C-alpha positions in Angstrom: 14.9 -0.8 99.8 13.2 -4.2 99.5 16.5 -6.0 100.3 17.2 -3.7 103.2 13.8 -4.2 104.7 14.1 -8.0 104.1 17.4 -8.0 105.9 16.1 -6.0 108.8 13.0 -8.2 109.2 15.3 -11.3 109.3 17.7 -9.7 111.7 14.9 -8.5 114.0 13.4 -12.0 114.0 16.7 -13.7 114.8 17.8 -11.1 117.3 14.7 -9.5 118.8 16.5 -8.0 121.8 19.6 -6.7 120.0 20.6 -3.2 121.0 21.6 -2.5 117.4 18.0 -2.7 116.1 17.4 1.0 116.9 20.4 1.9 114.8 19.2 -0.3 112.0 15.8 1.4 112.2 17.4 4.8 112.0 19.4 3.8 108.9 16.2 2.7 107.2 14.6 6.1 108.1 17.7 7.8 106.7 17.4 5.9 103.5 13.8 7.0 103.1 14.8 10.6 104.0 17.5 10.5 101.2 14.8 9.5 98.8 12.4 12.2 100.1 9.8 9.6 101.1 8.6 11.7 104.0 5.7 9.3 104.9 8.0 6.3 105.3 10.6 8.5 107.0 8.1 9.5 109.6 6.8 5.9 110.0 10.3 4.6 110.9 11.2 7.5 113.1 7.9 7.1 115.0 8.7 3.4 115.3 12.0 4.2 117.0 10.2 6.4 119.5 7.5 3.9 120.1 9.9 1.0 120.7 12.0 3.2 123.1 8.9 3.7 125.3 9.5 5.9 128.3 13.2 5.4 128.4 15.6 8.0 127.1 18.0 6.8 124.4 20.3 8.3 121.8 18.2 7.0 118.9 14.9 8.1 120.5 16.3 11.6 120.9 17.7 11.6 117.4 14.4 10.4 115.9 12.4 13.1 117.8 14.8 15.8 116.5 14.7 14.4 113.0 10.9 14.4 113.0 10.9 18.1 113.5 12.8 18.5 110.2 10.8 16.2 108.0 9.4 17.9 104.9 5.6 17.8 104.8 
């Protein structure tokens, strides 16, 4: 995970308006999901929703649906 997070931070810094950032965030959330790290999974899913703001998007919808299935 450290390398993935480092890569994301670098990509986000270099391309702050890239449309692929949401997909990258979702992949990070999925990696945490796979490791059953529910806290980090929720953190990243909520970040996707927050960054989306009021607009509807595929990843916002996906994150909202995934949040409903996170183990507590």
